[in-house]
DRENTI-291562 format. One record per residue: x, y, z of N, C-alpha, C in turn; residue in three letters; residue number from 1; chain. Coordinates in steps of 0.05 Angstrom, whole numbers, padded with zeros to 5 digits, always signed. Atoms other than C-alpha are relative to their C-alpha. Layout:
% residues N
PATOR  neast nnorth    nup caeast canorth   caup  ceast cnorth    cup type seq mol
PATOR      X      Y      Z      X       Y      Z      X      Y      Z  ala NUM   A
...
% end
This chain:
% residues 153
PATOR  neast nnorth    nup caeast canorth   caup  ceast cnorth    cup type seq mol
PATOR -00004 -00016 +00028 +01625  +01618 +01641 +00021 +00015 -00002  met   1   A
PATOR -00022 -00012 +00013 +01671  +01651 +01602 -00006 +00033 +00001  ser   2   A
PATOR +00006 -00030 +00003 +01675  +01728 +01605 +00011 +00013 -00020  ile   3   A
PATOR -00018 -00015 +00019 +01700  +01775 +01556 +00015 +00017 +00011  asp   4   A
PATOR -00019 -00021 -00012 +01764  +01809 +01566 -00016 +00020 +00000  leu   5   A
PATOR +00002 -00028 +00008 +01738  +01872 +01537 -00020 +00014 +00017  thr   6   A
PATOR +00013 -00002 -00015 +01682  +01872 +01578 +00008 +00007 +00030  leu   7   A
PATOR -00017 -00006 -00023 +01722  +01863 +01638 +00013 +00019 +00008  leu   8   A
PATOR -00014 -00027 +00006 +01762  +01912 +01618 -00014 +00021 +00008  lys   9   A
PATOR +00028 -00024 +00000 +01703  +01963 +01616 -00006 +00004 +00024  thr  10   A
PATOR +00010 -00006 -00025 +01676  +01949 +01677 +00017 +00003 +00025  leu  11   A
PATOR -00017 -00006 -00022 +01734  +01951 +01720 +00015 +00035 -00008  arg  12   A
PATOR -00009 -00029 +00009 +01760  +02024 +01684 -00028 +00014 +00013  glu  13   A
PATOR +00016 -00023 -00014 +01687  +02052 +01702 -00003 -00007 +00029  gln  14   A
PATOR +00003 +00003 -00035 +01684  +02023 +01771 +00026 +00011 +00018  thr  15   A
PATOR -00032 +00002 -00017 +01761  +02019 +01792 -00001 -00025 +00023  gly  16   A
PATOR -00005 +00018 -00018 +01742  +01960 +01832 +00015 -00026 -00014  val  17   A
PATOR -00020 +00024 +00010 +01787  +01891 +01826 -00010 -00012 -00027  ser  18   A
PATOR +00014 +00019 +00021 +01787  +01849 +01770 -00012 -00024 +00008  phe  19   A
PATOR +00020 +00024 -00012 +01765  +01790 +01810 -00017 +00006 +00004  ser  20   A
PATOR +00030 -00011 -00010 +01708  +01828 +01844 -00018 +00003 -00026  val  21   A
PATOR +00016 +00004 +00024 +01685  +01847 +01772 +00001 -00021 -00020  cys  22   A
PATOR +00002 +00025 +00012 +01702  +01780 +01740 -00036 -00014 +00010  lys  23   A
PATOR +00012 +00018 -00015 +01659  +01750 +01796 -00024 +00020 -00014  lys  24   A
PATOR +00025 -00018 +00005 +01599  +01808 +01782 -00004 -00008 -00025  ala  25   A
PATOR +00011 +00007 +00030 +01598  +01801 +01707 -00008 -00035 -00006  leu  26   A
PATOR +00003 +00028 -00005 +01599  +01716 +01716 -00037 +00004 +00011  glu  27   A
PATOR +00023 -00002 -00014 +01538  +01733 +01763 -00026 +00013 -00016  asp  28   A
PATOR +00012 -00016 +00008 +01503  +01779 +01722 -00001 -00006 -00037  ala  29   A
PATOR +00011 +00013 +00028 +01502  +01731 +01655 +00023 +00017 -00013  gly  30   A
PATOR -00010 -00011 +00028 +01551  +01777 +01617 -00010 +00032 -00001  gly  31   A
PATOR +00013 -00026 +00007 +01510  +01841 +01624 +00011 +00016 +00019  asp  32   A
PATOR -00015 -00020 -00013 +01553  +01901 +01644 -00020 +00021 +00021  ile  33   A
PATOR +00019 -00028 -00010 +01487  +01947 +01667 -00007 -00022 +00033  glu  34   A
PATOR +00006 +00019 -00022 +01466  +01885 +01717 +00029 -00009 +00018  lys  35   A
PATOR -00026 +00002 -00017 +01543  +01872 +01740 +00006 +00024 +00013  ala  36   A
PATOR -00007 -00028 -00019 +01550  +01952 +01762 -00014 -00004 +00020  lys  37   A
PATOR +00019 -00004 -00020 +01483  +01945 +01801 +00007 -00026 +00024  lys  38   A
PATOR -00014 +00016 -00017 +01511  +01879 +01832 +00025 +00013 +00013  leu  39   A
PATOR -00028 -00009 -00018 +01579  +01917 +01856 -00017 +00015 +00017  leu  40   A
PATOR +00018 -00019 -00016 +01533  +01974 +01882 -00006 -00019 +00018  thr  41   A
PATOR +00008 +00013 -00017 +01494  +01922 +01922 +00026 -00012 +00020  lys  42   A
PATOR -00028 +00006 -00016 +01562  +01891 +01944 +00015 +00019 +00012  trp  43   A
PATOR -00014 -00018 -00020 +01591  +01956 +01961 -00010 +00010 +00023  gly  44   A
PATOR +00025 -00017 -00025 +01529  +01974 +02011 +00006 -00023 +00032  glu  45   A
PATOR -00008 +00023 -00018 +01543  +01903 +02045 +00030 +00007 +00015  lys  46   A
PATOR -00027 -00008 -00009 +01617  +01919 +02053 +00008 +00021 +00018  lys  47   A
PATOR -00002 -00016 -00017 +01608  +01982 +02080 -00016 -00003 +00027  ala  48   A
PATOR +00006 +00006 -00026 +01560  +01959 +02131 +00017 -00020 +00019  ala  49   A
PATOR -00013 +00015 -00023 +01606  +01907 +02153 +00015 +00011 +00010  asp  50   A
PATOR -00014 -00018 -00018 +01659  +01955 +02167 +00000 +00021 +00006  lys  51   A
PATOR +00003 -00025 -00013 +01628  +02017 +02190 +00003 -00002 +00028  ala  52   A
PATOR -00003 -00006 -00028 +01653  +01997 +02264 +00028 -00004 -00002  glu  53   A
PATOR -00031 -00005 -00005 +01726  +01996 +02242 +00012 +00022 +00002  arg  54   A
PATOR -00007 -00029 -00009 +01772  +02047 +02271 +00007 +00010 -00041  val  55   A
PATOR -00015 -00020 +00034 +01789  +02103 +02203 +00001 +00013 +00024  ala  56   A
PATOR -00012 -00024 -00006 +01838  +02140 +02236 +00018 +00007 -00004  asp  57   A
PATOR -00029 -00016 +00019 +01894  +02154 +02176 -00027 +00009 -00020  gln  58   A
PATOR +00008 -00008 +00019 +01871  +02190 +02118 +00006 +00029 -00012  gly  59   A
PATOR -00012 -00033 +00017 +01874  +02264 +02083 -00020 +00016 -00003  val  60   A
PATOR +00015 -00031 +00004 +01854  +02335 +02079 -00002 -00001 -00023  ile  61   A
PATOR +00003 -00014 +00024 +01827  +02343 +02012 -00019 +00030 -00003  gly  62   A
PATOR +00008 -00025 +00011 +01818  +02415 +01981 -00010 +00007 -00024  ser  63   A
PATOR +00012 -00019 +00024 +01785  +02460 +01937 -00008 +00024 -00001  tyr  64   A
PATOR -00002 -00026 -00001 +01790  +02529 +01920 -00008 +00005 -00028  ile  65   A
PATOR +00013 -00006 +00029 +01743  +02558 +01866 +00013 +00013 -00013  his  66   A
PATOR -00015 -00014 +00018 +01771  +02587 +01806 +00001 +00033 +00006  his  67   A
PATOR +00004 -00027 -00005 +01739  +02655 +01827 +00021 +00005 +00032  thr  68   A
PATOR -00018 -00003 -00017 +01784  +02650 +01889 -00019 +00007 +00031  lys  69   A
PATOR +00016 -00012 -00023 +01722  +02666 +01936 -00011 -00020 +00020  arg  70   A
PATOR +00006 +00022 -00014 +01701  +02602 +01959 +00017 -00024 +00004  val  71   A
PATOR -00025 +00017 -00006 +01743  +02546 +01988 -00016 -00021 +00015  ala  72   A
PATOR +00009 +00019 -00013 +01726  +02480 +02022 +00021 -00015 +00009  ala  73   A
PATOR -00024 +00015 -00007 +01769  +02432 +02060 -00024 -00024 +00013  leu  74   A
PATOR +00017 +00035 -00011 +01742  +02349 +02075 +00024 -00004 +00012  val  75   A
PATOR -00014 +00020 -00007 +01775  +02303 +02123 -00012 -00025 +00003  glu  76   A
PATOR +00001 +00031 +00010 +01775  +02243 +02090 +00015 -00024 +00010  leu  77   A
PATOR -00013 +00020 -00021 +01785  +02177 +02139 +00000 -00026 -00010  arg  78   A
PATOR +00006 +00025 +00005 +01802  +02108 +02123 +00017 -00012 +00023  thr  79   A
PATOR -00011 +00021 -00026 +01834  +02049 +02162 +00034 +00000 -00001  glu  80   A
PATOR -00033 +00002 -00002 +01904  +02053 +02136 +00014 +00019 -00013  thr  81   A
PATOR -00019 -00023 +00019 +01967  +02099 +02111 +00003 -00008 -00029  asp  82   A
PATOR -00008 +00008 +00030 +01970  +02053 +02052 -00021 +00012 -00022  phe  83   A
PATOR +00029 -00011 +00010 +01906  +02069 +02029 -00006 +00039 -00002  val  84   A
PATOR -00004 -00032 -00001 +01909  +02144 +02046 +00014 +00016 -00017  ala  85   A
PATOR -00016 -00004 +00024 +01968  +02149 +01996 -00008 -00010 -00020  lys  86   A
PATOR +00006 +00015 +00026 +01931  +02121 +01944 -00009 +00025 -00016  asn  87   A
PATOR +00001 -00022 +00032 +01929  +02176 +01884 -00036 +00000 +00002  asp  88   A
PATOR +00031 +00006 +00001 +01846  +02144 +01878 -00014 +00016 +00022  glu  89   A
PATOR +00007 -00007 -00015 +01837  +02164 +01946 +00003 +00026 +00006  phe  90   A
PATOR -00005 -00022 -00011 +01861  +02229 +01955 -00016 +00018 -00027  gln  91   A
PATOR +00026 -00009 +00018 +01823  +02252 +01889 -00028 -00004 +00005  lys  92   A
PATOR +00026 -00010 -00015 +01764  +02236 +01926 -00007 +00012 +00014  leu  93   A
PATOR +00007 -00028 -00022 +01778  +02277 +01980 +00000 +00020 -00015  ala  94   A
PATOR +00008 -00019 +00008 +01781  +02330 +01934 -00022 +00006 -00019  gln  95   A
PATOR +00029 -00002 +00009 +01720  +02319 +01893 -00020 +00006 +00019  glu  96   A
PATOR +00025 -00012 -00017 +01683  +02319 +01958 +00001 +00018 +00013  ile  97   A
PATOR +00002 -00025 -00011 +01716  +02384 +01977 -00010 +00016 -00023  ala  98   A
PATOR +00013 -00015 +00021 +01693  +02414 +01908 -00030 -00002 +00006  met  99   A
PATOR +00018 +00001 +00000 +01626  +02386 +01922 -00013 +00016 +00030  gln 100   A
PATOR +00008 -00017 -00024 +01618  +02422 +01995 +00005 +00028 -00008  val 101   A
PATOR -00002 -00034 +00006 +01648  +02487 +01960 -00020 +00005 -00020  ala 102   A
PATOR +00032 -00015 +00019 +01587  +02489 +01911 -00025 -00012 +00007  thr 103   A
PATOR +00026 +00004 -00011 +01531  +02453 +01951 -00008 +00013 +00022  met 104   A
PATOR +00006 -00012 -00027 +01543  +02486 +02019 -00011 -00010 +00017  asn 105   A
PATOR +00015 +00007 -00019 +01516  +02432 +02063 +00003 +00010 +00020  pro 106   A
PATOR -00001 -00020 -00019 +01505  +02448 +02129 +00014 -00021 +00018  glu 107   A
PATOR -00018 +00014 -00017 +01545  +02381 +02160 +00000 -00023 -00024  asn 108   A
PATOR -00015 +00025 +00017 +01573  +02311 +02135 -00032 -00012 -00009  val 109   A
PATOR +00011 +00014 +00008 +01509  +02280 +02143 -00027 +00010 -00023  glu 110   A
PATOR +00014 -00016 +00026 +01470  +02330 +02094 +00015 -00001 -00026  glu 111   A
PATOR -00022 +00003 +00027 +01530  +02321 +02042 -00005 -00024 -00010  leu 112   A
PATOR +00003 +00026 +00006 +01525  +02247 +02044 -00027 -00005 -00017  leu 113   A
PATOR +00023 +00001 +00018 +01457  +02254 +02019 -00008 +00012 -00025  lys 114   A
PATOR +00008 -00014 +00016 +01462  +02304 +01973 +00014 -00016 -00032  gln 115   A
PATOR -00003 -00002 +00034 +01465  +02291 +01888 +00039 +00004 +00000  glu 116   A
PATOR -00026 -00007 +00003 +01545  +02285 +01868 -00010 +00016 -00027  tyr 117   A
PATOR +00006 -00024 +00023 +01549  +02343 +01820 +00010 -00009 -00023  ile 118   A
PATOR -00008 +00009 +00033 +01587  +02297 +01764 -00013 -00018 -00010  arg 119   A
PATOR +00021 +00030 +00012 +01538  +02243 +01767 -00029 +00003 +00018  asp 120   A
PATOR +00024 +00000 -00020 +01468  +02254 +01794 -00016 -00021 +00003  ala 121   A
PATOR +00010 +00027 -00004 +01456  +02179 +01788 +00008 -00009 +00029  ser 122   A
PATOR -00014 +00014 -00023 +01498  +02172 +01854 -00003 +00023 +00023  lys 123   A
PATOR -00008 -00013 -00022 +01498  +02212 +01923 +00028 -00001 +00009  ser 124   A
PATOR -00016 -00003 -00011 +01557  +02226 +01958 +00003 -00021 +00021  ile 125   A
PATOR -00001 +00019 -00010 +01540  +02171 +02002 +00007 -00029 -00017  gly 126   A
PATOR -00006 +00022 +00017 +01543  +02126 +01946 +00031 -00002 -00006  asp 127   A
PATOR -00027 +00000 +00008 +01610  +02151 +01927 +00025 -00010 +00019  leu 128   A
PATOR -00011 +00018 -00017 +01637  +02124 +01995 -00003 -00022 +00002  leu 129   A
PATOR +00007 +00035 -00002 +01604  +02060 +01992 +00021 -00010 -00022  lys 130   A
PATOR -00021 +00015 +00024 +01641  +02049 +01922 +00026 +00000 +00007  asp 131   A
PATOR -00023 -00002 -00001 +01702  +02075 +01954 +00011 -00028 +00019  ala 132   A
PATOR +00001 +00023 -00004 +01696  +02015 +02005 +00003 -00017 -00006  ile 133   A
PATOR +00007 +00024 +00008 +01677  +01966 +01965 +00042 -00001 -00020  leu 134   A
PATOR -00018 -00016 +00022 +01746  +02001 +01913 +00029 -00014 +00021  lys 135   A
PATOR -00020 -00004 -00021 +01790  +02005 +01974 +00001 -00023 +00020  phe 136   A
PATOR +00011 +00025 -00016 +01763  +01942 +02013 +00008 +00016 +00033  gly 137   A
PATOR -00014 -00010 -00029 +01778  +01991 +02085 -00031 +00015 -00001  glu 138   A
PATOR +00026 -00021 +00003 +01719  +02025 +02116 +00016 +00035 -00003  asn 139   A
PATOR -00001 -00033 +00013 +01719  +02103 +02088 -00019 +00019 +00010  thr 140   A
PATOR +00020 -00010 -00002 +01687  +02161 +02114 +00012 +00031 +00005  lys 141   A
PATOR +00001 -00028 -00011 +01676  +02237 +02127 +00002 +00003 +00019  ile 142   A
PATOR +00008 -00005 -00034 +01696  +02262 +02193 -00005 +00024 -00007  his 143   A
PATOR +00011 -00029 -00009 +01687  +02333 +02184 +00008 +00019 -00036  arg 144   A
PATOR +00003 -00016 +00020 +01676  +02391 +02128 -00005 +00028 +00009  ile 145   A
PATOR +00009 -00028 -00005 +01688  +02461 +02132 +00001 +00023 -00031  thr 146   A
PATOR -00006 -00015 +00024 +01675  +02514 +02076 +00001 +00028 -00002  arg 147   A
PATOR -00006 -00026 -00006 +01691  +02584 +02070 -00009 +00021 -00026  trp 148   A
PATOR +00001 -00029 +00026 +01667  +02649 +02027 +00008 +00019 +00007  glu 149   A
PATOR -00011 -00026 -00007 +01688  +02716 +02021 -00015 +00012 +00002  leu 150   A
PATOR +00020 -00020 -00014 +01656  +02761 +02065 -00024 -00009 +00007  gly 151   A
PATOR +00020 +00010 -00012 +01611  +02710 +02099 +00014 -00009 +00019  arg 152   A
PATOR -00013 +00008 -00027 +01621  +02689 +02172 -00013 -00028 -00001  glu 153   A
% end
């Protein structure tokens, strides 16, 4: 099946997944971009399960300070290699998750993973991690989170 390059480019821009994987998803979905997105999600879940036991001892600490300067959060986001950890998109993901922590104040990582993503209620933070695993091809996990609010212990 011949895939429309405009569709391929659109899917790539929306998901950040490699062109070859996007092309395969579009082929399997018969050119339907929404079905292709669902396939990518399914493949991301499978890839996450396959990579879950791999050691993720590299990564970054993402930070967020609210504009009021009264709330801040740090997130340790881990991956397998420093190559991925240095990637701008990986670092942006860490910052986005830190913003989620500052805004939603989860008690722990497990609660955070179940929360709806504040920028897209159709996804959870766990879904964001699965998307990252598909995108980067490495085990990716939130190791720890910290949140501060002025005047609170």
